[in-house]
C-alpha positions in Angstrom: 9.2 -15.1 13.2 6.3 -15.8 10.9 2.9 -17.2 11.0 0.1 -17.2 8.3 -3.2 -15.9 9.1 -6.3 -15.7 6.9 -8.0 -12.4 6.5 -11.4 -13.3 7.1 -10.3 -14.0 10.7 -9.1 -10.6 11.3 -12.6 -9.2 10.3 -13.9 -11.0 13.3 -11.6 -9.1 15.6 -13.8 -7.0 17.7 -12.7 -3.9 20.0 -13.7 -4.3 23.6 -14.1 -1.4 26.1 -11.4 1.1 26.7 -11.5 0.7 30.6 -11.0 -3.0 30.6 -8.1 -4.1 33.0 -5.2 -6.3 32.5 -2.9 -6.5 29.7 -3.0 -8.5 26.3 -1.0 -8.9 23.2 -1.5 -7.5 19.5 -0.7 -9.4 16.2 -0.2 -7.2 13.2 -0.7 -8.8 10.0 0.2 -7.1 6.8 -1.8 -7.9 3.6 -2.2 -6.6 0.0 -5.6 -8.0 0.0 -7.7 -9.4 -2.9 -5.5 -7.3 -5.3 -2.7 -9.3 -4.9 -4.5 -12.6 -4.6 -6.9 -12.3 -7.5 -5.2 -9.5 -9.4 -7.3 -6.9 -11.7 -10.1 -7.1 -12.3 -11.7 -8.3 -8.8 -14.5 -7.4 -6.5 -13.7 -5.7 -3.6 -16.1 -5.1 -0.1 -17.1 -1.5 -0.2 -15.7 -0.5 -3.6 -17.3 -2.9 -5.8 -15.9 -4.1 -9.0 -12.1 -2.8 -9.4 -11.3 -2.8 -13.2 -9.0 -1.0 -15.6 -11.3 1.3 -17.9 -8.6 0.9 -20.7 -9.1 -2.8 -21.1 -5.9 -4.2 -19.1 -5.7 -7.0 -16.4 -3.0 -7.0 -14.0 -1.7 -10.0 -11.8 1.1 -8.9 -9.1 3.9 -11.0 -8.6 5.8 -9.3 -6.0 5.0 -6.9 -3.3 7.8 -6.1 -1.0 7.3 -3.3 1.7 9.9 -2.3 4.4 8.3 -1.6 7.6 10.3 0.5 10.1 8.1 0.1 13.3 4.5 -0.3 14.6 3.6 1.8 17.7 1.0 2.1 20.0 0.8 5.4 21.7 -1.7 7.1 24.1 -4.6 8.9 22.2 -4.1 12.8 22.1 -7.1 14.9 21.8 -8.4 15.3 18.0 -7.3 18.9 17.8 -3.6 18.0 18.7 -1.1 16.7 16.1 1.6 14.2 16.4 1.6 11.1 18.7 1.2 10.7 22.4 3.8 8.6 24.8 4.4 5.4 23.7 2.6 2.3 25.3 4.2 -0.5 23.5 5.7 -1.1 20.1 7.5 -3.5 17.4 10.9 -1.8 16.6 11.3 -3.5 13.1 12.5 -2.6 10.5 11.5 -5.9 8.6 10.8 -6.7 4.9 7.6 -8.4 3.9 6.7 -9.7 0.8 2.7 -9.3 0.5 2.4 -11.7 -2.7 4.4 -14.4 -0.7 2.0 -15.6 0.7 -1.1 -13.9 -0.4 -3.1 -14.4 2.9 -0.8 -12.3 4.8 2.3 -11.9 6.9 2.3 -11.7 10.7 4.8 -9.4 12.0 6.4 -10.4 15.4 3.5 -9.9 18.0 3.6 -6.9 20.3 3.1 -8.6 23.8 2.3 -7.4 27.5 0.3 -4.4 26.3 -2.2 -2.5 28.3 -5.8 -3.5 27.8 -7.1 0.0 27.0 -7.5 1.9 23.5 -4.3 3.3 21.9 -3.5 5.1 18.7 -1.7 2.9 16.2 1.3 4.4 14.1 3.7 2.7 11.8 6.6 3.7 9.4 7.4 2.5 5.8 11.3 3.0 5.5 14.4 2.2 3.2 15.8 -1.2 3.7 19.5 -1.5 5.0 21.8 -4.4 6.1 20.0 -4.3 9.6 16.7 -4.9 8.4 15.1 -8.4 9.2 13.7 -10.4 6.2 10.3 -11.7 7.5 8.9 -13.1 4.3 10.8 -12.3 1.1 13.1 -14.4 -1.0 17.0 -14.0 -0.1 17.2 -12.6 -3.5 14.4 -10.0 -3.6 15.3 -9.0 0.0 19.0 -8.2 -1.1 17.5 -6.2 -4.0 15.8 -3.8 -1.7 18.8 -3.6 0.7 21.3 -3.1 -2.2 19.0 -0.3 -3.4 17.7 1.3 -0.2 14.3 0.8 -1.5 11.1 1.0 0.6 9.0 -0.8 -1.8 9.3 -3.3 -4.8 6.4 -4.1 -6.8 6.2 -6.2 -9.9 3.5 -7.9 -12.1 2.3 -8.4 -15.1 -0.5 -6.5 -17.5 -2.3 -8.0 -20.2 -4.7 -6.1 -22.7 -6.6 -8.3 -25.1 -7.6 -6.9 -28.4 -10.0 -8.2 -31.4 -6.9 -10.2 -32.7 -4.2 -9.9 -30.8 -3.1 -9.5 -27.1 -0.5 -7.2 -25.6 1.6 -8.1 -22.3 3.8 -5.6 -20.4 5.7 -6.3 -17.3 6.2 -3.7 -14.6 9.0 -3.6 -11.9 8.8 -0.5 -9.5 11.4 -0.5 -7.0 11.5 3.0 -5.1 12.2 4.7 -1.7 9.2 6.2 0.1 10.1 6.7 3.8 6.7 7.7 5.4 5.4 7.9 8.9 1.7 7.0 9.3 0.1 8.2 12.5 -3.3 7.9 14.5 -5.0 5.5 12.2 -8.5 5.1 11.9 -9.7 1.7 12.4 -11.6 0.7 9.3 -13.9 -1.9 11.3 -15.6 0.6 13.3 -14.3 4.3 12.1 -13.0 4.9 15.6 -9.4 5.8 16.2 -6.8 3.3 17.0 -7.3 -0.1 18.6 -8.6 -1.6 22.1 -6.6 -4.5 23.2 -8.5 -7.3 24.9 -7.1 -8.2 28.5 -5.6 -11.6 28.6 -6.4 -12.4 24.9 -4.4 -11.6 21.5 -6.0 -9.0 19.7 -5.7 -9.1 15.7 -5.4 -6.4 13.4 -3.9 -5.5 9.9 -2.0 -3.1 7.9 -3.3 -2.9 4.3 -1.3 -1.2 1.4 -3.9 -0.7 -0.8 -2.6 -1.1 -4.6 -5.5 0.8 -6.5 -3.9 3.6 -5.4 -1.1 3.2 -7.9 -3.1 3.3 -10.7 -6.3 5.7 -10.0 -6.2 8.7 -12.3 -6.8 11.4 -9.4 -5.2 11.8 -6.1 -8.2 13.2 -4.6 -11.8 12.8 -4.7 -13.8 9.6 -5.2 -14.6 9.9 -8.8 -11.2 8.0 -10.1 -10.6 5.5 -12.8 -7.9 2.8 -13.0 -5.6 3.2 -15.9 -2.8 1.3 -17.4 -2.2 2.7 -20.9 0.2 5.4 -19.6 2.4 2.9 -18.0 2.3 0.7 -21.0 3.1 3.4 -23.3 6.7 3.9 -21.8 7.5 0.2 -21.4 11.3 -0.2 -22.8 12.3 -2.6 -25.6 12.5 -5.3 -23.1 8.5 -5.0 -22.4 9.1 -3.8 -18.8 8.0 -0.6 -17.1 10.2 0.8 -14.4 10.2 3.8 -12.4 12.8 5.6 -14.5 10.5 5.2 -17.7 7.3 6.4 -15.6 9.3 9.5 -15.0 9.3 10.1 -18.8 5.5 10.7 -18.5 4.3 14.3 -18.2 1.3 14.1 -16.1 0.1 17.4 -18.1 0.8 15.8 -21.4 0.5 11.9 -21.3 1.9 10.3 -24.5 1.0 6.9 -26.2 3.8 4.5 -27.5 4.1 6.4 -30.7 4.8 9.7 -28.9 1.2 11.2 -29.8 -1.1 12.3 -27.3 -2.6 9.3 -25.2 -6.1 9.4 -26.0 -9.1 8.5 -23.6 -10.6 5.0 -24.9 -13.7 5.6 -22.7 -13.9 9.5 -22.8 -12.9 12.4 -25.2 -9.8 14.0 -25.5 -6.5 13.3 -24.1 -5.9 11.2 -20.8 -5.6 13.3 -17.7 -4.1 12.3 -14.3 -5.2 14.8 -11.6 -2.7 15.3 -8.8 -5.0 17.8 -6.8 -2.5 20.3 -6.5 -0.5 17.7 -4.2 2.8 17.5 -6.1 5.5 20.4 -6.8 5.4 21.6 -10.0 8.9 20.1 -10.4 7.7 16.6 -10.0 4.7 16.5 -12.5 5.8 13.1 -13.9 4.0 9.7 -13.3 6.8 8.3 -11.1 6.3 10.7 -8.7 2.6 10.6 -9.0 3.2 6.6 -8.1 5.4 7.3 -5.3 2.7 9.7 -3.7 0.0 7.2 -4.3 1.9 4.5 -2.7 1.8 6.5 0.3 -1.7 7.2 0.5 -2.5 3.4 -0.1 -1.6 2.5 3.6 -4.8 1.7 5.6 -5.6 0.0 9.0 -8.0 -2.9 9.5 -9.6 -2.6 6.1 -9.9 0.9 4.6 -9.3 2.9 7.8 -7.1 6.0 6.9 -3.7 6.7 8.3 -2.5 10.3 8.1 0.9 10.5 6.7 4.0 12.6 6.5 7.3 11.8 4.8 10.2 10.8 6.8 
């Protein structure tokens, strides 16, 4: 079941009072937002201009994600952890390609939902033969299943110099099973969502791709960088997770094996994991996997606390 919705319509969805009587439906759309539609650089609401400080432009051509389930649960007090009793759910799993179409892919609706405020939780999981193909091509869907991947993101990066240009492709498939719980609603900074009685309430899940390229996992003073990726592209000009794993976060190198120097600052480029990665996984592939897990938002930039599955 698949229907296409335009994201601006989602931003008009409003929450009703938590005490409304009756029942309604909830439509959940997944979208990669402007980054998938327009590429980088682009202008993004609340964040301004998103562009790579090292001069690259990036266009995403595939962005497949395996969604395990979406759950509405009874809200628990702020001091408690985990999810409350389930109110309603879409069980899944299903694979969506957020670059096909770029306007978003709707998951099967959650129907007959109590018209009250509920917490929102969801999972990203590994694709299996039992997973439903919601919006990917059959060939791309099979790639996820064959490899047990949670995500596949592909695209092209171009850097224009004074006389010549450089083009690098990237193809990253990896597993990152994750549970996201008790999401904040980015439209009003409340927790969860209130379903309207006798109506269909719309909301969206938003894997936010800048997290893959920001040079810090903590704080807001981050820059987008592609030079560390381009430096490890193989002879075929394609960057993979295996090649990103060769980049040491503490000693990033350029294509010639020398220190990767910062074109807009001084000294060697540094990526700051904020102590979030184990010392045995201080490489760019592990950094990207962690960044992907940080990237999931609800109704705009609403934060979703997460734990690995």
